[in-house]
N, C-alpha and C positions, 0 to 999 in steps of 0.2 A: 504494500500500500504506500502511495506517495501523495502527500498533501500539497497541492499547489494553491495559488491565490484564489482561483475561481472554481476549482474542481478537485476531486480525489481520484487518483488513478489506481485501479486494482488490476493485478496480474494473476491470471489463472492458468495453470498447466492442465491441459485436457488429457483424458485417457487416450491411448493409441487408437486410431481409427475413428475418433469422434469428429464429425463434420462441424466446424465452427459456425457454419451458416445456421445450424439449428439453434445456437445461442443468439445469434444476431436477430433471428426471427422473433425472439421473445422480448424485444425492446419495449413494446407497449406494456407487457405484463410486468416487466421489471420497473418501468416508470410508475405503474400503479402501486406496486409493493413498496416502492421508496417514497411514495406520497409526493412526487415532484409536481411542480406547478405546470400549467398548460404549456407555457413557452419553453420549459426546460426539457432537454432531451439527453439521453445517454449516448455517448460516443463509443464505438467499438473499433478495435484494431487488432493486428497481429504483430508481435514483436518478440524476437529471440525465442521462438518456440512456444510462446504463451499468447493467450487471448487477453486483450486489455479492455477494461470497462472504465470509461471516463465519466464519472458521476458528478453533475454540477452541484455546487454548494448553494445553500440558501443565503439570502442577503446577510442574515445574522452570523453566518459562518465565514463569509468571505473576508479577505483582507485586501486592501488597495495599496498601491505604490505611489509615493510622492516623489517629486523632483529631488527633494532633499535626501531621499533614501538612496538614490542611484548616483547622483553627481559626485559625492565624495569617493565612491568606489570606482570611478572612471576617470581616466586621464587622456586627454586628446593627444593625437600624434601631431608632430610639427609639419609633416609633409603629406598629410591626408585629411580629407574632409569626412568627419564622422559625426554621428548624433546618437546620444544615449536615448533609449526608447522605453525600457522597462525591465522587468525581472522574469526569469524563467521559473520553473517549478522548484529549482534548487536554491533560489535566492540569488542567482548570478545575474549581474547586469548584462542586458542584451543591448547591443549597439548596431547601427547600420553604418557601414563603411562605403560611402559613395565613391571613394577613390579606387575601390576594388574593381578589377575587370569583370568580376562575377555579379556585381550588383550596383552598377552606376546609376540606374534609374529605378524608380519605385512606383508601383501601382497600389493604391489603397482603396478598399471597398468595404462597405458595411451599411446596414440599414439604419433608420432612425433609432436612436437610443443605444446603438452599438458602441459608441465612443469614437467614431471615425474622426470627427472634427477635433476632439481632444487629442487624439493620437497625432494628427497633423500639426496641431499647435505645439505638442511636446517636441516633435522633431525640429520645427523651426525655432522655437524658443530656445531649445538646447544649443542650436547653432549660434544664435545671436548672443547668448551668454558666454560662449567659449571661443568665439572668433570675432575679431574686431571688424569694423566696417571697411577697413582697408584690405582685409583678407577675404571678405565674403559680401556678395551682393545678392539680394532677393528680388525676383520679379514675380509678382503675384496676380492671379486672376481669381476673383471671388464673385460669381454671379449673384449670390444672395446679398452681398454687400455687408454682411454681418460677421461671417466666420473668421475673417483674417484682418479686420479693421484695426485690431490692437497693434499690428506691426507698422501702422502709419507713423508711430512715434519712434521707430527704430531708424538710426542712420544707415542701416544696411539696405533699406528699401531703395531700389533703383526706379525712378519715375513714380508714377501713381499706381494704386491698385486698380486693375481693370475690372470691368463688369460684364462685357459683352463678347460675343464670338469674334467680332472684328478686333477687339483689344487683344484677344488671345492670338489671333493670326499675326497681328503686328508684332507682338512680343516674340513669337516664334521666329518670324522673319528676321527680326533684329538679332536674335540669338544665333541664327545660322550665319549671318554676316559677321558677327563677332567671332564665331568659331573659325571661319575661313581666314579672318584677319590674324587670329592667334597662331594658326598653323604657318602663316607666312613669317611671323615673328620667330617662331620656333625654328624654322628653316634657316633664318639668318643667323641664329645662335647655335645652329647644329645640335638641337635638342629635340626630343620627341614628346615631351609631356610638360604640363604646367609646373609640377614640382621641380623638374630639371631646369626649366627656364628661370623660375624664381630663385633657385640656388646659384644661378650663374650671373644674374644681373644685379645692379645695386638696388637698395631698398626702395628708392623712389620709382623704379621702373617695374617693380613686381606687379603681377596681374592677379586680381582676386578670383576666387571661385564664384561661379554664378549658379544659383538654384532657381529653376523656373517651376512654379506651382500652378496647375490648372485644377481648381476645385470645382465640384459639381460638373464633371466632364459631360454628362448627358445633356445638360442645359446648353452647353457650348456647341454641341454637335447635332442639335435637332434639325438644322437645315442641312440637307444632303450635300449641296454644293460646298457649303462652308466646311462641313465635316471632311470632305475629300481634300480640300486645301490644307486644313489643320493637320490631318493625318500625314499628308505628304511631307510637311515641315517637321513633324514629330519624328517621322522615320529617319529623315536625314540627321537630325540631332541624336537620336537614340543609337544610331549605328556608328557615328563618328565623334561625338562631342566629349566622351569621357576623358581622353588624353588632354583635351583643351580645357578641362576643369569646368565644364558646363553640364549640369545634371537636371533631370526631370523628375517631378513628382506629380502624378495624376491621381485624383481622388474622385470617387463617385458613390452615390447612394443607390444607383441603379446598375448593378453589374450584370447586365444582360448581354447576350451574344451580339445584338445589333448595336450596342453602345461600345463594348470592348471586344473588338475582333480578335481572333486568334493571332493574326499577324501583329497587331498592336501589343498584345500581351507578351509575345515572344521578344519584342524589343524593349520590354520593361522587366528585366530578369529578376528583380526583387519584388516580392508581393507581400502586402500586409492585409490579411483578411480578418475583419471583425465579423460579428454575427450577421448572417444574411438570411433571407427568407427560406431558401431551399437548397438542395444539393446541386441543382443546375447552376445557380448563381455562384456557389462555392467553386464549381469546376471552371467557371469563367475567370475567376480570380486566380485560383491556385492550380488549376488543371487536375483537381481531385476534390472529392467531397470532404466534409468535416466542419467547415465554417458554419453550417446550419445548426450545429449543436453547441456552439459557443454560448457563453452565459451573459453576454452583453456587458456594457459599462467597462470597456477596455480590455476584455478577455479576447485574445487574438491569436492567430497563427501567423508567424513570420517565416516566409520562405525566401532564403537567400543563401548564396554560396553553396547550393546543393543540399541544404538542410531545411527541414520543417520543424519549427520549435513553437510550442505553445507558451505564450507570455501574457503577463499583465502589463498593459501600457501604463506608464506613469501619468499622474495628473500634475498640472502646472498651475502656478498662480502668476499670471502675467502682470508685470508691473506697468503702471500707466504713468 
């Protein structure tokens, strides 16, 4: 038995020849016996020869993670862009390393009440607190006009926060031009990446990381023609921008196949799935089921660098 922030994991070794699907089929009976609430579901899996049962905790049993719990246990690297995100089942701090070739861009999906907006704020706020505005610039699109407005007060913000699909396209076009400009500068200095370039030039000539955020992606791509143009620019950035120090975060409350295509997800190699409505939406984000049984309020699966980890995203208190 392993107690995590939002659930308890049980491992059961079956008798030889027992079909695990017979246990999985008893999900509703187990939910009834455990007196779980309507929205709570038991997760099943197979690991190291055992069947696993992931049983959600009630609110009175859960514990949450605060920014002050994870920041002292994490130290940023000088030549990489990272963000502390939360804790895993073992109490270890979980971070996202955008400078890694395995997870330079992030997809976030989760329904209302899942903690999606809080998770996005945790990532951005953690960056702003640990990187100066000379090291990091944010370019934000917030169709609701409420989720990211706190970052108006940060010197890291480049330009204004956009609201519309045209703002998103302009931002992406600007980022593509910046990417191409940076690669010309790298060629002049005979380097291949942003950290190499910044290590070679004087302090005043160093180039900051750029992080582009498109929140509520479904709202930005409701027009088919605009969606085509936005996805074309996203693809160019996703395939080439990592070494230039330009990174993407796309978030949506509607992780359906017509919003997040398989091609788009493949270009966003890190995925953070909070609770979603069903297994189909989970597969859109993670390429596998599981997010439909998460417990909400920051309970999430992070898939990055080839690993899937259940975490509790930290909560932040944004200073105004």
